[in-house]
Biopython code that builds the backbone (N, CA, C, O; Angstrom):
import numpy as np
from Bio.PDB.StructureBuilder import StructureBuilder

atoms = [
    (1, "MET", "N", (-72.044, -17.151, 64.783)),
    (1, "MET", "CA", (-72.694, -18.010, 63.513)),
    (1, "MET", "C", (-71.043, -18.873, 63.213)),
    (1, "MET", "O", (-71.083, -20.088, 63.020)),
    (2, "ALA", "N", (-69.559, -18.086, 63.195)),
    (2, "ALA", "CA", (-68.473, -18.879, 63.460)),
    (2, "ALA", "C", (-68.989, -20.152, 63.918)),
    (2, "ALA", "O", (-69.202, -21.108, 63.172)),
    (3, "LYS", "N", (-69.197, -20.134, 65.264)),
    (3, "LYS", "CA", (-69.062, -21.459, 66.004)),
    (3, "LYS", "C", (-70.172, -22.610, 64.938)),
    (3, "LYS", "O", (-70.058, -23.773, 64.551)),
    (4, "GLN", "N", (-71.023, -21.728, 64.806)),
    (4, "GLN", "CA", (-72.375, -22.733, 63.908)),
    (4, "GLN", "C", (-71.262, -23.706, 62.183)),
    (4, "GLN", "O", (-71.335, -24.883, 61.832)),
    (5, "LEU", "N", (-70.654, -22.891, 61.744)),
    (5, "LEU", "CA", (-69.968, -22.874, 60.611)),
    (5, "LEU", "C", (-69.213, -23.968, 60.861)),
    (5, "LEU", "O", (-69.260, -25.028, 60.238)),
    (6, "GLU", "N", (-68.160, -23.568, 62.247)),
    (6, "GLU", "CA", (-66.971, -24.905, 62.379)),
    (6, "GLU", "C", (-67.970, -26.002, 62.242)),
    (6, "GLU", "O", (-67.802, -26.856, 61.372)),
    (7, "GLU", "N", (-69.388, -26.051, 63.346)),
    (7, "GLU", "CA", (-69.485, -27.556, 63.949)),
    (7, "GLU", "C", (-70.102, -28.084, 62.624)),
    (7, "GLU", "O", (-70.132, -29.302, 62.453)),
    (8, "LYS", "N", (-70.547, -27.331, 61.773)),
    (8, "LYS", "CA", (-71.646, -28.069, 60.529)),
    (8, "LYS", "C", (-70.608, -28.169, 59.818)),
    (8, "LYS", "O", (-70.239, -29.330, 59.997)),
    (9, "PHE", "N", (-69.455, -27.357, 58.672)),
    (9, "PHE", "CA", (-69.011, -27.749, 57.915)),
    (9, "PHE", "C", (-67.194, -28.109, 58.244)),
    (9, "PHE", "O", (-66.410, -28.462, 57.364)),
    (10, "GLY", "N", (-66.811, -27.898, 59.805)),
    (10, "GLY", "CA", (-65.635, -28.132, 60.486)),
    (10, "GLY", "C", (-64.835, -27.053, 59.968)),
    (10, "GLY", "O", (-63.642, -27.354, 59.944)),
    (11, "PHE", "N", (-65.117, -25.790, 59.506)),
    (11, "PHE", "CA", (-64.051, -24.905, 59.256)),
    (11, "PHE", "C", (-63.762, -24.069, 60.473)),
    (11, "PHE", "O", (-64.629, -23.390, 61.023)),
    (12, "ASP", "N", (-62.417, -24.149, 60.902)),
    (12, "ASP", "CA", (-61.504, -24.160, 61.643)),
    (12, "ASP", "C", (-61.168, -22.212, 61.687)),
    (12, "ASP", "O", (-61.712, -21.481, 60.860)),
    (13, "SER", "N", (-60.301, -21.703, 62.680)),
    (13, "SER", "CA", (-60.012, -20.212, 62.630)),
    (13, "SER", "C", (-59.389, -19.990, 61.014)),
    (13, "SER", "O", (-59.773, -19.176, 60.174)),
    (14, "GLU", "N", (-58.086, -21.210, 60.887)),
    (14, "GLU", "CA", (-57.168, -21.330, 60.067)),
    (14, "GLU", "C", (-57.786, -21.201, 58.695)),
    (14, "GLU", "O", (-57.292, -20.444, 57.860)),
    (15, "ALA", "N", (-58.824, -21.906, 58.458)),
    (15, "ALA", "CA", (-59.691, -22.104, 57.312)),
    (15, "ALA", "C", (-60.203, -21.197, 56.758)),
    (15, "ALA", "O", (-60.204, -20.765, 55.605)),
    (16, "ARG", "N", (-60.855, -20.809, 58.103)),
    (16, "ARG", "CA", (-61.665, -19.143, 57.199)),
    (16, "ARG", "C", (-60.553, -18.246, 56.983)),
    (16, "ARG", "O", (-60.467, -17.730, 55.868)),
    (17, "THR", "N", (-59.723, -17.983, 57.825)),
    (17, "THR", "CA", (-58.367, -17.239, 57.510)),
    (17, "THR", "C", (-57.946, -17.144, 55.710)),
    (17, "THR", "O", (-57.571, -16.150, 55.087)),
    (18, "GLN", "N", (-58.128, -18.286, 55.302)),
    (18, "GLN", "CA", (-57.369, -18.829, 54.154)),
    (18, "GLN", "C", (-58.283, -18.586, 53.082)),
    (18, "GLN", "O", (-58.063, -18.208, 51.932)),
    (19, "ALA", "N", (-59.711, -18.969, 53.868)),
    (19, "ALA", "CA", (-61.048, -18.516, 52.653)),
    (19, "ALA", "C", (-60.744, -17.336, 52.228)),
    (19, "ALA", "O", (-60.718, -16.912, 51.073)),
    (20, "LEU", "N", (-60.479, -16.745, 53.352)),
    (20, "LEU", "CA", (-61.179, -15.155, 53.373)),
    (20, "LEU", "C", (-59.705, -14.538, 52.641)),
    (20, "LEU", "O", (-59.801, -13.461, 52.053)),
    (21, "LYS", "N", (-58.557, -15.129, 52.682)),
    (21, "LYS", "CA", (-57.110, -14.713, 52.015)),
    (21, "LYS", "C", (-57.225, -14.712, 50.474)),
    (21, "LYS", "O", (-56.824, -13.926, 49.617)),
    (22, "THR", "N", (-57.905, -15.855, 50.427)),
    (22, "THR", "CA", (-58.065, -16.720, 48.924)),
    (22, "THR", "C", (-59.097, -15.477, 48.058)),
    (22, "THR", "O", (-58.867, -15.119, 46.903)),
    (23, "ALA", "N", (-59.921, -15.101, 48.673)),
    (23, "ALA", "CA", (-61.383, -14.746, 48.232)),
    (23, "ALA", "C", (-60.552, -12.966, 47.970)),
    (23, "ALA", "O", (-60.341, -12.478, 46.860)),
    (24, "THR", "N", (-60.304, -12.472, 48.962)),
    (24, "THR", "CA", (-59.601, -11.377, 48.660)),
    (24, "THR", "C", (-58.339, -10.943, 47.227)),
    (24, "THR", "O", (-58.383, -9.992, 46.447)),
    (25, "TYR", "N", (-57.430, -11.940, 47.319)),
    (25, "TYR", "CA", (-56.826, -11.963, 46.233)),
    (25, "TYR", "C", (-57.411, -12.188, 44.822)),
    (25, "TYR", "O", (-56.866, -11.958, 43.743)),
    (26, "ALA", "N", (-58.516, -12.635, 45.042)),
    (26, "ALA", "CA", (-59.145, -13.428, 43.757)),
    (26, "ALA", "C", (-59.820, -11.722, 43.004)),
    (26, "ALA", "O", (-60.022, -11.395, 41.835)),
    (27, "VAL", "N", (-60.006, -10.950, 44.342)),
    (27, "VAL", "CA", (-60.635, -9.700, 43.630)),
    (27, "VAL", "C", (-59.270, -8.587, 43.699)),
    (27, "VAL", "O", (-59.262, -7.464, 43.195)),
    (28, "MET", "N", (-58.394, -9.090, 44.294)),
    (28, "MET", "CA", (-57.322, -7.769, 43.753)),
    (28, "MET", "C", (-56.758, -8.333, 42.535)),
    (28, "MET", "O", (-56.104, -7.552, 41.844)),
    (29, "HIS", "N", (-56.888, -9.611, 42.111)),
    (29, "HIS", "CA", (-56.069, -9.685, 41.258)),
    (29, "HIS", "C", (-57.495, -9.326, 40.060)),
    (29, "HIS", "O", (-57.187, -8.804, 38.989)),
    (30, "LEU", "N", (-58.815, -9.608, 40.310)),
    (30, "LEU", "CA", (-59.455, -9.655, 39.212)),
    (30, "LEU", "C", (-59.371, -8.168, 38.503)),
    (30, "LEU", "O", (-59.242, -7.987, 37.292)),
    (31, "VAL", "N", (-59.481, -7.057, 39.591)),
    (31, "VAL", "CA", (-59.077, -5.559, 39.052)),
    (31, "VAL", "C", (-57.722, -5.772, 38.100)),
    (31, "VAL", "O", (-57.837, -5.760, 36.875)),
    (32, "VAL", "N", (-56.615, -5.938, 38.656)),
    (32, "VAL", "CA", (-55.452, -5.792, 38.109)),
    (32, "VAL", "C", (-55.488, -6.744, 36.857)),
    (32, "VAL", "O", (-54.654, -6.411, 36.015)),
    (33, "ALA", "N", (-55.956, -7.429, 36.649)),
    (33, "ALA", "CA", (-56.054, -8.325, 35.387)),
    (33, "ALA", "C", (-56.845, -7.410, 34.558)),
    (33, "ALA", "O", (-56.344, -6.984, 33.517)),
    (34, "MET", "N", (-58.170, -7.023, 34.951)),
    (34, "MET", "CA", (-59.024, -6.361, 33.987)),
    (34, "MET", "C", (-58.138, -4.683, 33.325)),
    (34, "MET", "O", (-58.014, -4.257, 32.177)),
    (35, "ALA", "N", (-57.785, -4.249, 34.361)),
    (35, "ALA", "CA", (-57.074, -2.849, 34.273)),
    (35, "ALA", "C", (-55.904, -3.119, 33.237)),
    (35, "ALA", "O", (-55.738, -2.235, 32.396)),
    (36, "VAL", "N", (-55.055, -4.246, 33.187)),
    (36, "VAL", "CA", (-53.635, -4.454, 32.249)),
    (36, "VAL", "C", (-54.515, -4.960, 31.137)),
    (36, "VAL", "O", (-54.326, -4.235, 30.160)),
    (37, "ALA", "N", (-55.310, -5.807, 30.901)),
    (37, "ALA", "CA", (-55.821, -5.797, 29.464)),
    (37, "ALA", "C", (-56.625, -5.028, 29.064)),
    (37, "ALA", "O", (-57.431, -5.305, 28.176)),
    (38, "TYR", "N", (-56.550, -3.911, 29.654)),
    (38, "TYR", "CA", (-57.767, -3.302, 29.124)),
    (38, "TYR", "C", (-56.719, -1.911, 28.599)),
    (38, "TYR", "O", (-57.092, -1.326, 27.581)),
    (39, "ALA", "N", (-55.625, -1.485, 29.196)),
    (39, "ALA", "CA", (-54.439, -1.247, 28.898)),
    (39, "ALA", "C", (-53.635, -1.803, 27.580)),
    (39, "ALA", "O", (-53.168, -1.037, 26.737)),
    (40, "LEU", "N", (-53.539, -3.167, 27.512)),
    (40, "LEU", "CA", (-53.362, -3.660, 26.073)),
    (40, "LEU", "C", (-54.199, -3.468, 25.120)),
    (40, "LEU", "O", (-53.952, -2.939, 24.036)),
    (41, "SER", "N", (-54.898, -3.758, 25.377)),
    (41, "SER", "CA", (-56.054, -3.740, 24.108)),
    (41, "SER", "C", (-57.102, -2.690, 24.234)),
    (41, "SER", "O", (-58.182, -2.937, 23.698)),
    (42, "GLY", "N", (-56.988, -1.820, 24.713)),
    (42, "GLY", "CA", (-58.496, -0.660, 25.103)),
    (42, "GLY", "C", (-59.563, -1.054, 24.397)),
    (42, "GLY", "O", (-60.097, -0.432, 23.479)),
    (43, "SER", "N", (-59.960, -2.406, 24.968)),
    (43, "SER", "CA", (-61.777, -2.652, 24.948)),
    (43, "SER", "C", (-62.060, -3.331, 26.254)),
    (43, "SER", "O", (-61.393, -4.126, 26.916)),
    (44, "TRP", "N", (-63.160, -2.827, 26.423)),
    (44, "TRP", "CA", (-63.650, -3.188, 28.165)),
    (44, "TRP", "C", (-64.433, -4.405, 27.734)),
    (44, "TRP", "O", (-64.914, -5.048, 28.667)),
    (45, "LYS", "N", (-64.694, -4.918, 26.341)),
    (45, "LYS", "CA", (-65.307, -6.232, 26.544)),
    (45, "LYS", "C", (-63.936, -7.359, 26.627)),
    (45, "LYS", "O", (-63.827, -8.228, 27.492)),
    (46, "ILE", "N", (-63.052, -7.133, 25.630)),
    (46, "ILE", "CA", (-61.630, -7.598, 26.399)),
    (46, "ILE", "C", (-61.336, -7.989, 27.444)),
    (46, "ILE", "O", (-61.055, -9.105, 27.882)),
    (47, "ALA", "N", (-61.423, -6.762, 27.972)),
    (47, "ALA", "CA", (-60.341, -6.872, 29.444)),
    (47, "ALA", "C", (-61.851, -7.223, 30.046)),
    (47, "ALA", "O", (-61.727, -8.326, 29.513)),
    (48, "LEU", "N", (-62.739, -7.274, 30.467)),
    (48, "LEU", "CA", (-63.743, -8.359, 30.871)),
    (48, "LEU", "C", (-63.573, -9.223, 30.805)),
    (48, "LEU", "O", (-63.477, -9.810, 31.883)),
    (49, "GLY", "N", (-63.388, -10.056, 29.516)),
    (49, "GLY", "CA", (-63.090, -11.545, 29.222)),
    (49, "GLY", "C", (-61.830, -12.187, 29.941)),
    (49, "GLY", "O", (-61.950, -13.158, 30.689)),
    (50, "ILE", "N", (-60.592, -11.570, 29.660)),
    (50, "ILE", "CA", (-59.521, -11.648, 30.408)),
    (50, "ILE", "C", (-59.922, -11.493, 31.841)),
    (50, "ILE", "O", (-60.018, -12.545, 32.473)),
    (51, "GLY", "N", (-60.104, -10.687, 32.294)),
    (51, "GLY", "CA", (-60.342, -10.395, 33.522)),
    (51, "GLY", "C", (-61.300, -11.656, 34.566)),
    (51, "GLY", "O", (-61.269, -12.149, 35.694)),
    (52, "LEU", "N", (-61.951, -11.710, 33.531)),
    (52, "LEU", "CA", (-62.952, -13.030, 34.803)),
    (52, "LEU", "C", (-62.252, -14.006, 34.405)),
    (52, "LEU", "O", (-62.170, -14.838, 35.308)),
    (53, "ILE", "N", (-61.541, -14.402, 33.207)),
    (53, "ILE", "CA", (-61.273, -15.985, 33.197)),
    (53, "ILE", "C", (-60.137, -16.201, 33.584)),
    (53, "ILE", "O", (-59.979, -17.332, 34.043)),
    (54, "GLU", "N", (-58.765, -15.174, 33.578)),
    (54, "GLU", "CA", (-57.486, -15.471, 34.023)),
    (54, "GLU", "C", (-57.777, -15.460, 35.459)),
    (54, "GLU", "O", (-57.619, -16.652, 35.724)),
    (55, "PRO", "N", (-58.175, -14.752, 36.808)),
    (55, "PRO", "CA", (-57.988, -14.834, 37.678)),
    (55, "PRO", "C", (-59.084, -15.687, 38.851)),
    (55, "PRO", "O", (-59.137, -15.701, 40.080)),
    (56, "ALA", "N", (-59.828, -16.309, 37.832)),
    (56, "ALA", "CA", (-60.386, -17.570, 38.505)),
    (56, "ALA", "C", (-59.320, -18.911, 38.344)),
    (56, "ALA", "O", (-59.206, -19.866, 39.112)),
    (57, "VAL", "N", (-58.640, -18.654, 37.164)),
    (57, "VAL", "CA", (-57.645, -20.233, 37.024)),
    (57, "VAL", "C", (-56.865, -19.759, 38.048)),
    (57, "VAL", "O", (-56.906, -20.457, 39.062)),
    (58, "GLN", "N", (-56.255, -18.909, 38.089)),
    (58, "GLN", "CA", (-54.924, -18.261, 39.159)),
    (58, "GLN", "C", (-55.277, -18.470, 40.629)),
    (58, "GLN", "O", (-54.430, -18.858, 41.434)),
    (59, "THR", "N", (-56.598, -18.195, 40.983)),
    (59, "THR", "CA", (-57.365, -18.672, 42.436)),
    (59, "THR", "C", (-56.844, -20.119, 42.434)),
    (59, "THR", "O", (-55.919, -20.440, 43.180)),
    (60, "VAL", "N", (-57.226, -20.689, 41.891)),
    (60, "VAL", "CA", (-57.401, -22.072, 41.920)),
    (60, "VAL", "C", (-55.598, -22.369, 42.223)),
    (60, "VAL", "O", (-55.052, -22.847, 43.218)),
    (61, "ALA", "N", (-55.137, -21.976, 41.207)),
    (61, "ALA", "CA", (-53.459, -22.110, 41.391)),
    (61, "ALA", "C", (-53.170, -21.732, 42.681)),
    (61, "ALA", "O", (-52.873, -22.491, 43.604)),
    (62, "TYR", "N", (-53.266, -20.546, 42.717)),
    (62, "TYR", "CA", (-52.722, -19.954, 44.144)),
    (62, "TYR", "C", (-53.365, -21.167, 45.284)),
    (62, "TYR", "O", (-52.488, -21.997, 45.519)),
    (63, "THR", "N", (-54.420, -21.402, 45.888)),
    (63, "THR", "CA", (-54.996, -21.908, 46.241)),
    (63, "THR", "C", (-54.002, -23.604, 46.820)),
    (63, "THR", "O", (-53.899, -24.032, 47.969)),
    (64, "LEU", "N", (-53.561, -24.067, 45.824)),
    (64, "LEU", "CA", (-52.916, -25.382, 45.430)),
    (64, "LEU", "C", (-51.203, -25.094, 45.605)),
    (64, "LEU", "O", (-50.492, -25.916, 46.183)),
    (65, "HIS", "N", (-50.687, -23.880, 45.054)),
    (65, "HIS", "CA", (-49.490, -23.372, 45.611)),
    (65, "HIS", "C", (-49.078, -23.065, 47.160)),
    (65, "HIS", "O", (-47.982, -22.948, 47.709)),
    (66, "GLU", "N", (-50.764, -22.963, 47.748)),
    (66, "GLU", "CA", (-50.686, -22.622, 49.227)),
    (66, "GLU", "C", (-50.293, -24.065, 49.732)),
    (66, "GLU", "O", (-49.322, -24.273, 50.459)),
    (67, "ARG", "N", (-51.119, -25.001, 49.287)),
    (67, "ARG", "CA", (-51.163, -26.435, 49.886)),
    (67, "ARG", "C", (-50.230, -26.993, 50.059)),
    (67, "ARG", "O", (-50.024, -27.476, 51.172)),
    (68, "VAL", "N", (-49.215, -27.156, 48.918)),
    (68, "VAL", "CA", (-48.147, -27.545, 48.231)),
    (68, "VAL", "C", (-46.843, -26.858, 49.003)),
    (68, "VAL", "O", (-45.850, -27.573, 49.138)),
    (69, "TRP", "N", (-46.807, -25.484, 49.520)),
    (69, "TRP", "CA", (-46.043, -25.210, 50.980)),
    (69, "TRP", "C", (-46.176, -25.688, 51.616)),
    (69, "TRP", "O", (-45.271, -26.495, 51.826)),
    (70, "LYS", "N", (-47.233, -25.722, 52.465)),
    (70, "LYS", "CA", (-48.025, -25.794, 53.642)),
    (70, "LYS", "C", (-47.322, -27.612, 53.839)),
    (70, "LYS", "O", (-46.748, -27.899, 54.889)),
    (71, "ARG", "N", (-47.494, -28.749, 52.624)),
    (71, "ARG", "CA", (-46.962, -29.774, 53.207)),
    (71, "ARG", "C", (-45.626, -29.728, 53.184)),
    (71, "ARG", "O", (-44.985, -30.289, 54.072)),
    (72, "ALA", "N", (-44.979, -29.016, 52.109)),
    (72, "ALA", "CA", (-43.733, -29.080, 51.933)),
    (72, "ALA", "C", (-43.439, -28.869, 53.421)),
    (72, "ALA", "O", (-42.998, -29.891, 53.945)),
    (73, "ALA", "N", (-43.583, -27.643, 54.382)),
    (73, "ALA", "CA", (-43.139, -27.212, 55.569)),
    (73, "ALA", "C", (-43.206, -28.105, 56.787)),
    (73, "ALA", "O", (-42.363, -28.202, 57.678)),
    (74, "ALA", "N", (-44.590, -28.869, 56.644)),
    (74, "ALA", "CA", (-44.590, -29.753, 57.378)),
    (74, "ALA", "C", (-43.926, -31.353, 57.157)),
    (74, "ALA", "O", (-43.748, -32.121, 58.102)),
    (75, "ARG", "N", (-43.592, -31.694, 55.676)),
    (75, "ARG", "CA", (-42.750, -32.643, 55.821)),
    (75, "ARG", "C", (-41.568, -31.988, 56.308)),
    (75, "ARG", "O", (-41.141, -32.569, 57.306)),
    (76, "ARG", "N", (-41.078, -31.274, 56.066)),
    (76, "ARG", "CA", (-39.823, -30.325, 56.727)),
    (76, "ARG", "C", (-39.465, -30.906, 58.133)),
    (76, "ARG", "O", (-38.567, -31.672, 58.484)),
    (77, "GLY", "N", (-40.161, -30.474, 58.609)),
    (77, "GLY", "CA", (-40.942, -30.401, 60.156)),
    (77, "GLY", "C", (-40.579, -31.799, 60.666)),
    (77, "GLY", "O", (-39.857, -32.048, 61.631)),
    (78, "GLN", "N", (-41.310, -32.830, 59.714)),
    (78, "GLN", "CA", (-41.357, -34.059, 60.358)),
    (78, "GLN", "C", (-39.766, -34.579, 60.025)),
    (78, "GLN", "O", (-39.216, -34.927, 61.070)),
    (79, "LEU", "N", (-39.144, -34.678, 59.169)),
    (79, "LEU", "CA", (-38.099, -34.715, 58.849)),
    (79, "LEU", "C", (-36.792, -34.136, 59.905)),
    (79, "LEU", "O", (-35.797, -34.823, 60.133)),
    (80, "ASP", "N", (-36.993, -32.872, 60.432)),
    (80, "ASP", "CA", (-36.124, -32.182, 61.473)),
    (80, "ASP", "C", (-36.373, -33.298, 62.609)),
    (80, "ASP", "O", (-35.408, -33.908, 63.069)),
    (81, "GLU", "N", (-37.762, -33.568, 63.077)),
    (81, "GLU", "CA", (-37.691, -34.033, 64.210)),
    (81, "GLU", "C", (-37.246, -35.533, 64.279)),
    (81, "GLU", "O", (-36.824, -36.193, 65.229)),
    (82, "GLY", "N", (-37.437, -35.808, 63.179)),
    (82, "GLY", "CA", (-36.830, -37.880, 63.134)),
    (82, "GLY", "C", (-35.929, -38.434, 62.635)),
    (82, "GLY", "O", (-35.668, -39.636, 62.589)),
    (83, "SER", "N", (-35.131, -37.105, 62.024)),
    (83, "SER", "CA", (-34.268, -37.822, 60.861)),
    (83, "SER", "C", (-33.122, -37.978, 62.053)),
    (83, "SER", "O", (-32.842, -37.323, 63.056)),
    (84, "GLN", "N", (-32.528, -39.362, 61.338)),
    (84, "GLN", "CA", (-31.328, -40.018, 62.239)),
    (84, "GLN", "C", (-30.422, -39.811, 61.266)),
    (84, "GLN", "O", (-29.659, -40.769, 61.141)),
    (85, "GLY", "N", (-30.200, -38.813, 60.446)),
    (85, "GLY", "CA", (-29.198, -38.643, 59.340)),
    (85, "GLY", "C", (-28.271, -37.643, 60.106)),
    (85, "GLY", "O", (-28.421, -37.336, 61.288)),
    (86, "GLU", "N", (-27.352, -37.205, 59.325)),
    (86, "GLU", "CA", (-26.428, -35.985, 60.066)),
    (86, "GLU", "C", (-26.877, -35.233, 60.281)),
    (86, "GLU", "O", (-28.062, -35.110, 59.972)),
    (87, "ALA", "N", (-26.176, -34.244, 60.965)),
    (87, "ALA", "CA", (-26.587, -33.212, 61.487)),
    (87, "ALA", "C", (-26.777, -32.278, 60.329)),
    (87, "ALA", "O", (-26.264, -32.768, 59.323)),
    (88, "PRO", "N", (-27.437, -30.876, 60.060)),
    (88, "PRO", "CA", (-27.856, -29.759, 59.107)),
    (88, "PRO", "C", (-26.254, -29.217, 59.496)),
    (88, "PRO", "O", (-25.679, -29.065, 60.573)),
    (89, "ARG", "N", (-25.780, -28.980, 57.863)),
    (89, "ARG", "CA", (-24.600, -28.210, 57.839)),
    (89, "ARG", "C", (-25.057, -27.009, 58.303)),
    (89, "ARG", "O", (-26.246, -26.694, 58.311)),
    (90, "PRO", "N", (-23.820, -26.075, 58.834)),
    (90, "PRO", "CA", (-24.152, -24.619, 59.232)),
    (90, "PRO", "C", (-23.997, -23.718, 57.917)),
    (90, "PRO", "O", (-23.273, -24.037, 56.974)),
    (91, "LEU", "N", (-24.731, -22.611, 57.970)),
    (91, "LEU", "CA", (-24.476, -21.694, 57.052)),
    (91, "LEU", "C", (-23.126, -21.043, 56.700)),
    (91, "LEU", "O", (-22.336, -20.699, 57.580)),
    (92, "PRO", "N", (-22.928, -20.912, 55.617)),
    (92, "PRO", "CA", (-21.650, -19.755, 55.504)),
    (92, "PRO", "C", (-22.124, -18.624, 56.135)),
    (92, "PRO", "O", (-23.276, -18.192, 56.175)),
    (93, "ALA", "N", (-20.797, -18.059, 56.775)),
    (93, "ALA", "CA", (-20.955, -16.887, 57.316)),
    (93, "ALA", "C", (-21.626, -15.286, 56.559)),
    (93, "ALA", "O", (-22.050, -14.287, 57.140)),
    (94, "ASP", "N", (-21.504, -15.558, 55.139)),
    (94, "ASP", "CA", (-22.464, -14.641, 54.518)),
    (94, "ASP", "C", (-23.554, -14.671, 54.178)),
    (94, "ASP", "O", (-24.193, -13.803, 53.584)),
    (95, "LEU", "N", (-24.031, -16.207, 54.709)),
    (95, "LEU", "CA", (-25.491, -16.844, 54.586)),
    (95, "LEU", "C", (-26.242, -16.515, 55.808)),
    (95, "LEU", "O", (-27.406, -16.140, 55.664)),
    (96, "SER", "N", (-25.688, -16.612, 57.118)),
    (96, "SER", "CA", (-26.081, -17.056, 58.038)),
    (96, "SER", "C", (-26.941, -15.765, 59.315)),
    (96, "SER", "O", (-27.316, -15.890, 60.482)),
    (97, "GLY", "N", (-26.959, -14.522, 58.260)),
    (97, "GLY", "CA", (-27.009, -13.532, 58.763)),
    (97, "GLY", "C", (-26.406, -12.906, 60.055)),
    (97, "GLY", "O", (-26.964, -12.089, 60.787)),
    (98, "ASP", "N", (-25.442, -13.320, 60.168)),
    (98, "ASP", "CA", (-24.248, -12.493, 61.065)),
    (98, "ASP", "C", (-23.481, -11.960, 60.026)),
    (98, "ASP", "O", (-22.538, -12.489, 59.436)),
    (99, "ILE", "N", (-24.107, -10.579, 59.822)),
    (99, "ILE", "CA", (-23.145, -9.443, 59.555)),
    (99, "ILE", "C", (-22.183, -8.889, 60.301)),
    (99, "ILE", "O", (-22.548, -8.788, 61.472)),
    (100, "ARG", "N", (-20.848, -8.396, 60.054)),
    (100, "ARG", "CA", (-20.105, -8.097, 60.485)),
    (100, "ARG", "C", (-18.793, -7.319, 59.716)),
    (100, "ARG", "O", (-18.078, -7.852, 58.868)),
    (101, "PRO", "N", (-18.685, -6.200, 60.125)),
    (101, "PRO", "CA", (-17.908, -4.859, 59.464)),
    (101, "PRO", "C", (-16.264, -5.852, 58.881)),
    (101, "PRO", "O", (-15.584, -6.662, 59.511)),
    (102, "ALA", "N", (-16.133, -5.386, 57.638)),
    (102, "ALA", "CA", (-14.908, -6.206, 57.316)),
    (102, "ALA", "C", (-13.585, -5.550, 58.047)),
    (102, "ALA", "O", (-13.509, -4.329, 58.182)),
    (103, "THR", "N", (-12.521, -6.457, 58.521)),
    (103, "THR", "CA", (-11.367, -5.742, 59.206)),
    (103, "THR", "C", (-10.226, -5.930, 58.513)),
    (103, "THR", "O", (-10.232, -6.979, 57.869)),
    (104, "GLY", "N", (-8.898, -5.042, 58.388)),
    (104, "GLY", "CA", (-7.862, -5.300, 57.866)),
    (104, "GLY", "C", (-7.954, -5.366, 57.175)),
    (104, "GLY", "O", (-6.998, -5.634, 56.447)),
]
sb = StructureBuilder()
sb.init_structure("model")
sb.init_model(0)
sb.init_chain("A")
sb.init_seg("    ")
for serial, (resi, resn, name, xyz) in enumerate(atoms, 1):
    if name == "N":
        sb.init_residue(resn, " ", resi, " ")
    sb.init_atom(name, np.array(xyz, "f"), 0.0, 1.0, " ", f" {name:<3s}", serial, name[0])
structure = sb.get_structure()
């Protein structure tokens, strides 16, 4: 079935994983939003309303956010490979991950 979806709709493994990740995030977000709304309002009707609207908007925002980060990473990769400017400056010792005990 996965092969048929890939052929028919162009879904590759990464796209399926991203869709599943987004769907599971939406369910988790729905539960959390409803629980917080109920705790604040004491009304299950208000909690249900907020719980359905807010995660739907947030899920779209999350998907767009992921795409922006993916594009930014791709652009950084292109700049790193094709850049002819000055070489990147090294990080200071305290940020480079090289942790050494202080002496003296």
